[in-house]
C-alpha positions, 0 to 999 in steps of 0.5 A, spaced: 117 575 304 116 581 308 116 587 305 121 592 307 119 600 307 123 605 306 123 607 313 127 601 315 132 603 310 133 609 314 133 606 320 138 601 317 143 606 314 142 612 319 141 608 326 139 611 332 132 613 330 127 611 335 120 614 332 116 610 327 115 613 320 108 615 319 106 616 312 106 623 309 100 625 305 096 631 304 091 633 309 084 631 307 078 635 311 071 635 312 069 641 315 063 639 318 066 633 321 071 637 324 066 642 327 061 637 330 067 634 334 067 628 338 060 626 340 057 632 338 062 637 342 064 643 339 072 643 337 076 649 340 077 652 333 069 652 333 069 657 338 075 661 336 076 668 334 080 665 328 074 661 326 068 666 327 066 670 321 071 667 317 070 664 310 071 657 314 065 658 317 061 659 312 064 653 307 069 647 307 074 645 301 072 640 296 077 636 292 082 635 298 084 628 296 090 624 292 088 623 285 091 616 283 094 615 276 096 610 272 099 607 266 103 602 262 110 604 260 117 602 257 123 602 261 130 601 257 137 600 258 136 594 261 142 590 257 139 583 258 135 584 264 129 585 260 123 582 257 120 580 251 113 578 254 108 583 253 100 581 253 097 583 246 092 589 249 098 592 253 103 591 247 098 594 242 096 600 247 104 602 248 105 602 240 099 606 239 102 611 244 109 611 242 107 612 235 103 618 237 109 621 241 114 619 235 118 615 240 121 611 235 129 612 237 131 607 242 136 606 247 137 599 246 144 597 246 148 597 239 141 600 236 141 607 234 134 607 230 128 602 231 121 601 231 116 601 237 114 594 236 122 591 235 123 596 242 118 592 246 120 586 244 127 587 246 131 583 252 133 591 253 127 593 255 121 591 260 114 593 260 112 596 267 106 599 271 107 606 273 103 609 278 103 616 282 098 620 286 097 627 284 097 632 290 091 636 292 091 643 288 096 640 284 098 645 278 100 644 271 108 642 271 108 640 278 112 634 279 111 628 284 114 621 285 112 615 280 112 608 282 115 603 277 114 595 277 115 590 272 109 587 269 107 581 273 108 574 269 114 576 265 121 574 265 124 581 267 130 580 271 132 587 274 130 594 273 136 597 276 139 602 271 133 603 267 130 609 264 123 610 263 120 612 256 115 618 256 109 614 259 101 617 260 098 617 266 091 616 266 086 617 272 083 611 275 078 607 280 078 600 282 071 597 282 072 590 283 078 586 285 082 586 279 078 591 275 078 598 274 075 604 270 080 608 266 079 616 265 083 621 261 090 623 261 092 627 267 099 627 267 106 624 264 112 621 267 119 619 265 126 619 267 131 615 270 129 609 275 131 610 283 132 603 286 133 601 293 141 602 293 142 598 299 138 592 297 144 587 298 145 589 305 144 584 310 139 588 314 132 590 313 133 593 307 132 588 302 127 590 296 125 587 289 130 589 283 123 589 279 120 595 283 123 602 283 121 610 283 122 615 278 123 621 283 120 627 281 118 624 274 111 625 274 109 631 271 101 634 272 098 636 265 092 640 268 090 644 275 087 640 280 080 642 281 079 645 288 072 648 291 069 652 296 062 649 298 058 653 302 054 650 308 048 653 306 047 656 298 046 663 297 047 668 292 049 674 296 054 669 301 058 666 295 059 673 291 061 675 298 066 670 298 068 670 291 070 678 292 073 677 299 078 672 296 079 676 290 081 682 294 086 679 298 089 676 292 089 681 286 092 680 280 091 679 272 087 672 274 081 671 278 083 667 284 075 665 286 070 664 281 063 663 284 060 658 279 053 657 283 049 659 289 054 654 293 060 653 289 066 658 288 072 655 284 079 656 286 085 657 282 092 657 286 096 664 285 103 663 281 106 666 288 103 660 292 105 655 287 109 650 291 106 652 297 099 650 296 097 648 304 099 655 306 094 658 300 088 654 302 089 655 309 089 663 308 083 662 304 079 659 309 082 664 315 080 670 311 074 674 314 068 676 310 067 683 314 072 688 312 071 694 316 076 698 320 073 697 327 071 690 326 079 689 324 081 693 330 077 689 335 078 682 332 086 683 332 085 685 339 081 678 340 086 674 336 092 677 341 088 675 347 087 668 345 094 667 342 096 667 350 092 661 352 096 654 351 090 650 348 088 655 343 089 654 335 095 657 335 097 656 327 090 658 325 090 664 329 097 666 325 093 665 319 087 670 321 093 675 323 095 674 316 089 675 313 087 681 317 093 685 314 097 691 316 091 692 321 094 686 325 101 689 326 100 693 332 098 687 336 103 683 333 109 688 335 107 687 342 107 679 342 114 678 338 118 678 345 113 674 349 116 669 354 112 664 351 115 660 345 108 658 342 106 666 343 112 669 340 113 664 334 106 664 331 106 672 332 113 673 329 111 668 323 104 672 321 108 679 322 114 676 317 109 674 312 106 681 313 113 684 311 115 686 318 123 686 319 122 686 326 118 679 326 124 676 322 128 678 327 124 674 332 123 668 327 131 668 327 131 667 334 127 661 334 131 658 328 138 659 332 135 656 339 136 649 340 131 649 346 125 652 341 120 647 339 119 651 333 126 651 331 125 647 324 118 651 323 122 657 324 128 655 319 123 653 314 119 660 315 125 664 313 125 660 306 120 665 304 122 671 307 125 673 300 126 680 301 129 680 308 137 680 307 137 678 315 133 671 314 139 669 309 144 671 313 141 667 319 140 661 314 147 661 312 150 661 319 145 655 321 149 651 315 154 650 320 150 649 326 152 643 331 145 639 329 146 636 322 138 636 321 138 643 322 144 644 317 139 640 312 134 644 314 138 651 313 141 648 306 134 646 303 131 653 305 137 657 302 136 652 295 128 655 296 131 662 296 136 661 290 142 663 295 148 664 291 152 661 297 151 654 295 154 652 289 149 648 284 150 644 278 146 639 274 150 633 273 149 629 266 143 630 262 138 629 267 142 625 272 141 629 278 143 636 281 150 637 286 150 642 291 157 644 294 155 647 301 160 651 305 160 649 312 165 650 318 162 644 322 162 637 320 163 634 313 157 629 311 154 628 304 146 628 304 142 624 299 135 626 297 131 620 295 124 623 294 122 629 289 129 630 286 135 627 285 140 631 289 146 630 292 149 635 297 156 635 300 157 639 306 164 642 307 169 644 302 174 639 304 170 633 303 174 628 300 176 621 299 182 618 302 186 612 301 187 606 302 180 605 297 178 599 295 170 599 292 167 595 287 159 596 286 155 590 288 153 589 280 160 590 278 158 597 274 164 601 277 170 600 281 175 605 285 181 603 287 187 608 291 193 605 294 196 609 300 201 613 296 197 614 290 196 621 288 189 620 285 183 615 285 183 610 279 176 608 277 173 603 272 166 603 269 163 597 266 160 598 260 153 594 257 151 587 258 158 584 255 162 586 261 166 590 257 170 596 261 172 602 260 180 604 261 182 606 268 180 614 269 184 618 274 180 622 279 182 627 284 180 625 291 176 631 292 169 629 293 166 634 288 170 631 283 169 624 284 161 625 284 162 629 277 166 624 274 162 618 276 155 622 274 157 626 268 155 624 261 159 618 259 164 621 254 171 624 253 174 631 251 177 633 244 184 630 247 180 623 249 180 625 256 174 621 259 169 627 262 164 623 265 162 615 266 154 616 266 153 612 273 146 612 275 144 616 281 142 610 285 149 607 284 153 613 286 148 614 293 150 607 294 158 608 293 158 614 297 154 610 303 159 604 302 165 609 302 163 613 308 162 607 312 169 604 310 172 610 312 174 611 305 171 619 306 172 624 311 165 625 311 159 621 313 153 619 309 146 622 311 140 619 307 133 624 307 129 621 312 122 619 310 119 623 316 123 630 315 117 633 314 115 632 320 120 637 323 116 643 319 109 641 321 106 635 318 101 634 314 096 629 318 093 624 314 086 623 314 082 618 310 085 615 303 087 617 296 081 617 292 080 618 284 075 623 282 073 620 275 
């Protein structure tokens, strides 16, 4: 059977997308190969003022690969869809791990206390293989998605509605067909599974009920090692590289540490956690020379080079940023340049250096539908935390005519922690609900990577009768007649098919989503306050209701290639283990 990718899923749901969906992986770059170019010819970067005299001209980054991790785990809460099957070696390993972590309280239906042995042997549970990839420069507590698949050869029917118990993830390396070497524990994983909510559609969205994802379920346990390796070992040069980096990133912790005449160990500063790509690019772009005369001349050279259409504009912007305030006189002359590539990259460099005038220039690109840098400008404004004009511009873009711009502005405001957006955690750890004030189109936006998050654009988004919805698995039913004053929701409970009493819910969409996803419980008066429906089922319901006209809002699923809007990280090579 042909495997259906998430790209096909989005094409089926959203329609109208013609471009392919390239994989988004972290950039891996061999500095020496880049400098050699094709057939021995020099690349534009090698002759650029942004490269000459920089750290990049003396060293290359090592450790810029994805770190594969894997482990055996247990998914619970499957009713009768699990399996008692488990190979002896895997069974023993799981039992030992569960006792070590004191996970003896189970979630088996009807059982409040159990042992690891009984838990694994229940049809409410399934043994699974959990795998993921820790990104380069990953830091402690950083989250990443993990894939979950039922153990081959077992009788597991479906993982839908399940929850992965805490699982240790080890680094590993494949050494032969079906054989691998396992190393130390580098991450943990846990959380509710997200399965393709559209798998029953008759389009190209079918997927296996035995495979799912825990969005953001992986947690890094130790910092990834990133090193600068000098092309030519030198005690003097390695100390110069170390000192230059530490001078640019001052703080209580050393960012760079020379370990040998050829190696400088790097640590990601706290303020760059989550923005490691920018940090590493800035490190490479720092000049080893610091005298004012050099900086003044180099700033002027960079400004002249920025005017050329084929110049490495993003690297020039980083070089300007590395020069610091010495670059501002040259940058100020370029913010209003008629060429988009000049004004944008100059403005981004000035914005990162704290220039309010530069912020205004970036805002101009963010507002301009004709600018090819529009989405990158919106993203850049997210990092201008101390500039009120950036927040004002992003709030205005929430009502842009282009929904993609609205989403980009929303995500930038979330990153800034802007209070314009009303945010609430639904359930214990089910998902986050955002209410986004807009004056344009209404739609529901659901994420399907890293975070379980639903955003409602439009304060008057609501369901509208007549409504008749029943989930494919029967877990939830919603009805409302033309004259009804509220929506009636019934939740199926457990493998027995028992149902909750009918629950009245307001037509307002936030109220409906809160009721569906909230913890399954009632208040002191016996009124139901939540039904405990999982994230995937709610996403499916929103899509179906919107498609059937039962919502006054469209449904938008996060695009797998959305990062292309913000400047893609180009894939080079393949994920590797550092075992």
